[in-house]
C-alpha positions in Angstrom: 50.3 59.4 -10.1 52.6 58.1 -7.4 56.1 59.5 -6.3 58.6 56.7 -6.7 61.4 56.7 -4.3 65.1 55.6 -5.3 64.4 52.8 -7.6 62.4 49.6 -8.0 63.6 47.5 -10.4 65.4 44.0 -9.4 68.9 45.6 -9.9 67.8 48.3 -7.1 66.2 45.4 -5.0 69.6 43.8 -5.1 71.5 46.9 -4.0 69.1 48.0 -1.5 70.0 45.9 1.5 68.6 47.1 4.3 67.1 50.1 2.4 63.4 50.1 1.8 61.2 51.2 -1.2 58.5 53.9 -0.4 55.4 55.2 -2.3 53.9 58.5 -1.9 50.6 59.3 -3.5 50.9 62.6 -5.3 47.3 63.5 -5.1 45.1 60.9 -3.5 45.6 61.9 0.1 44.9 65.7 -0.4 41.8 67.1 1.0 40.4 68.0 -2.3 40.3 64.7 -3.4 39.8 62.8 -0.3 37.3 65.2 1.5 35.4 66.8 -1.2 32.3 67.9 0.9 31.8 68.9 4.7 31.5 65.3 6.5 31.9 63.1 3.5 35.3 61.3 2.9 36.4 59.3 -0.5 39.1 56.8 0.7 38.9 54.6 -2.1 41.8 55.9 -4.2 44.0 56.3 -1.2 43.2 53.0 0.1 43.8 51.3 -3.4 47.6 52.7 -3.2 48.0 51.7 0.2 47.2 48.0 -0.5 49.4 48.4 -3.8 52.3 49.3 -1.5 51.6 46.6 0.8 51.4 44.2 -2.0 54.8 45.3 -3.1 56.7 45.6 0.2 56.4 49.2 0.1 56.1 51.9 2.8 53.8 54.8 2.4 54.5 58.3 3.1 51.3 60.0 3.1 50.9 63.7 1.6 49.4 65.8 3.0 47.2 66.6 5.8 47.3 70.3 5.8 48.2 72.7 3.0 46.9 75.7 1.6 46.2 74.4 -1.6 44.3 71.4 -3.1 41.5 72.2 -0.6 38.0 71.5 -1.5 35.7 74.9 -1.7 34.0 74.5 1.4 37.0 74.6 3.6 37.6 78.1 2.3 34.2 79.3 2.9 34.2 79.7 6.7 35.3 83.1 8.2 35.0 81.7 11.9 38.4 81.2 13.2 37.2 78.5 15.9 35.2 76.8 13.0 38.5 76.7 10.7 40.4 75.2 13.6 37.7 72.6 14.4 37.8 71.7 10.4 41.3 71.1 10.6 41.5 69.0 13.8 38.5 66.9 12.6 40.1 66.3 8.9 43.3 65.3 10.7 41.6 63.0 13.2 39.4 61.4 10.6 42.1 60.8 7.9 45.2 60.1 9.9 42.8 57.9 12.1 41.7 55.9 8.8 45.2 54.9 7.9 46.6 54.3 11.5 49.3 51.6 11.4 49.0 51.7 7.6 51.3 54.5 6.5 54.8 55.0 8.0 55.1 58.7 7.7 53.0 61.8 7.1 53.4 65.2 5.6 51.6 66.8 8.3 51.9 70.4 7.0 53.1 71.1 3.3 54.8 74.7 2.3 54.2 76.8 5.1 56.9 79.2 4.3 55.8 82.5 2.4 56.7 83.5 -1.1 56.4 87.1 -0.3 59.7 89.1 0.5 57.8 91.2 2.9 57.2 88.1 5.2 60.9 87.9 5.9 61.2 91.6 7.2 60.2 93.8 9.9 60.1 91.2 12.5 57.9 89.0 10.3 58.8 85.1 10.6 58.4 84.2 7.1 55.2 82.2 7.3 52.6 82.1 4.6 49.6 84.1 5.4 47.1 85.6 3.2 46.7 82.4 1.2 46.6 80.2 4.0 42.9 79.7 5.9 44.8 77.8 8.6 47.3 81.0 9.3 44.6 83.1 9.0 42.5 81.7 11.6 45.2 80.3 14.0 48.5 82.1 13.2 51.8 79.8 13.6 49.8 78.0 16.1 48.0 75.8 13.4 51.3 74.0 12.8 51.5 73.1 16.5 47.9 71.9 16.4 48.3 70.1 13.1 51.3 67.8 14.4 49.8 67.5 17.7 46.5 66.1 16.3 48.5 63.9 13.9 50.4 62.4 16.6 47.4 61.7 18.6 45.5 60.1 15.6 48.6 57.7 14.9 51.3 57.8 17.6 53.7 55.6 15.9 53.7 57.6 12.4 57.0 59.7 11.6 55.7 63.3 11.2 57.3 65.6 8.4 56.9 69.2 7.6 57.5 69.6 3.9 58.9 72.8 2.0 60.5 73.6 -1.2 63.2 76.5 -1.9 65.1 75.6 1.4 68.1 73.5 -0.1 69.9 76.7 -0.5 71.1 79.4 1.5 69.2 82.4 2.4 66.0 83.9 4.1 63.8 81.0 3.5 66.0 78.3 4.9 66.9 80.7 7.9 63.2 81.1 8.6 62.3 77.4 8.2 65.3 76.4 10.6 64.2 79.0 13.0 60.8 77.4 12.8 61.8 74.1 13.6 63.6 75.3 16.4 60.4 77.0 17.9 58.4 73.6 17.5 61.0 71.7 19.4 61.2 74.1 22.3 57.3 74.0 22.4 57.5 70.2 22.4 55.7 69.8 19.1 56.0 65.9 17.9 57.7 66.5 14.5 60.2 64.0 13.4 61.5 65.6 10.2 61.6 68.1 7.3 61.3 67.2 3.5 63.5 68.9 1.0 61.3 69.1 -1.9 64.3 69.6 -4.4 62.5 70.7 -7.5 65.0 72.2 -9.9 63.2 74.0 -12.4 65.6 76.4 -13.6 69.5 76.6 -13.2 68.8 79.2 -10.5 67.2 76.6 -8.3 70.3 74.3 -8.3 72.1 73.8 -5.0 75.5 72.2 -4.2 75.2 69.0 -2.3 77.5 70.4 0.3 75.0 73.2 0.9 72.2 70.8 1.0 74.3 68.5 3.5 74.9 71.6 5.8 71.1 71.9 6.2 70.8 68.0 6.9 73.4 68.6 9.6 71.9 71.4 11.0 68.5 69.6 11.5 70.4 66.5 13.1 71.7 68.9 15.7 68.2 69.6 16.7 67.3 65.9 16.5 65.3 66.2 13.3 65.4 63.9 10.3 65.6 65.1 7.0 64.8 63.6 3.5 64.7 64.5 -0.2 60.9 64.5 -0.9 60.1 65.6 -4.6 63.1 65.8 -6.6 62.7 66.7 -10.2 65.2 68.1 -12.7 64.1 69.3 -16.1 66.7 69.2 -18.6 66.0 72.6 -20.4 66.6 73.7 -23.7 69.6 76.1 -22.7 71.9 73.7 -21.3 74.5 72.1 -23.0 74.3 68.8 -21.8 70.9 68.8 -19.8 70.8 64.9 -19.1 74.4 64.9 -17.6 73.4 68.0 -15.3 70.1 66.1 -14.4 72.1 63.0 -13.6 74.8 65.1 -11.6 72.0 66.8 -9.4 69.9 63.8 -8.5 73.2 61.7 -7.6 74.6 64.4 -5.8 71.6 64.8 -3.2 71.4 60.9 -3.1 74.8 60.5 -2.0 74.5 63.2 0.8 71.3 61.3 1.9 73.2 58.0 2.1 76.1 59.5 3.9 74.2 61.6 6.4 72.5 59.4 9.1 69.4 61.5 9.8 68.4 61.7 6.1 66.0 58.8 5.9 64.7 58.8 2.4 65.2 60.1 -1.3 62.3 60.2 -3.5 61.8 61.6 -7.1 58.4 63.2 -7.8 57.3 60.9 -10.2 59.5 58.3 -12.2 58.7 58.5 -15.8 58.7 61.6 -18.2 55.3 60.3 -19.6 53.7 61.5 -16.6 56.0 63.9 -14.6 54.6 66.9 -12.8 56.6 69.3 -15.1 54.8 68.2 -18.1 52.9 71.2 -20.0 49.3 70.5 -20.1 48.3 74.1 -21.2 48.9 73.4 -24.8 47.5 70.5 -26.9 48.4 68.0 -27.3 50.2 68.2 -23.9 53.9 68.2 -24.0 55.4 65.7 -21.8 58.2 66.4 -19.1 61.7 65.6 -19.1 62.5 65.8 -15.5 62.5 62.4 -14.1 65.1 59.3 -14.3 62.9 57.4 -16.8 61.9 58.8 -20.2 58.3 58.7 -21.7 59.0 55.3 -23.2 59.9 54.0 -19.7 63.7 53.7 -20.6 66.1 54.2 -18.0 67.9 57.6 -18.5 71.6 58.7 -17.3 70.2 59.8 -14.1 68.9 56.2 -13.2 72.2 54.9 -13.8 74.1 57.6 -11.8 71.5 56.8 -8.9 72.4 53.1 -9.2 76.3 54.2 -9.0 75.5 56.3 -5.9 73.9 53.3 -4.1 76.7 50.9 -5.1 79.2 53.3 -3.7 77.3 53.7 -0.5 79.2 53.2 2.8 
C-alpha cells in the first residue's frame, strides 16, 4: 500500500499548479521487508514503486531507514553496541545509496519519542529507549549518526524525522522540539519533521492553530514540516463523523498551504478499502473509514473539502 498525498485525479492536477504529487511506500522500504537477512537485500517491491512514481510524475518520500519496529529478527539479535552501530550504518549506506537520485526525501528516523511517562521526568529527554536497539546501543547519538549517514549516501535528498502525537501541546511536543534544537546545534543535517496526524480518537484531535504554532516554531529553527500520515476514523460515537473527518483534514491542509515551511500533506492511504485502521483481527476483516475515498473508491466529504482548501489557497 502507498500513501497518497493530497489528491491525484485530474481535478487535483488542474488545481495543483506548482504543487506536486508524492508517493510514500507504507512498507516496501522498511528493513523487515527490504533487508530480511544479514547482507541480503530485496529491492524488488521498492524499485517497482519508484518506477511507478516516475511514470506518473510523482516524487517519492521514502519511509523509513531507522525505526524500532518492522525490523528483521537478525537486527535485534546482537548485543554488541559497536556491531549494532555498524549494522545501522551499513543498512543506511546501502539502502539510501541504492536510491540515490531516485527519491526526493527520506524519513531517516521514525518515532524516536517515548510513550512512557517516566521518559519525560527526572531529567530524561523523552526518547524511546528500551524498545529501540539503536538507542540501547548508542543513546541519542544514533539519531545524529543516522542523519549523517543518510546525507553521505544521498546528499541531495531532504531528510526528515517522523513522529506521532506531536501536533498537540504537551511534553511530547516540547521534548521533540528540544531534540530538534540539539540536533541543529550539533550540525546534524536534518531538513524537516513529519507530523503524522493519526487521529484515532476524539482525544487525538488538535486545533489547526495549535498545529500552525508548531510549524512556525520549526520555521524559526530553519526546519521544514509536513503532514505525513493523516487519517481520521469516523467513529461510531460521533454525530456527524464524516463532517468531522472533512474538517480535520481540510484544517491541517490549510495550515500547510499557508505556512511556507510546510512542504507537503499526505494521508496514510487513500481508500477505506485498504486503510491502515482496518480491523484485521476479525474474520472477515472490517474495512476502515478513515480516508478520503470509501471502500468503493467513491470520494467522500473529506475529498471535497481538501479540494476546496486547494482552491482557496493563496
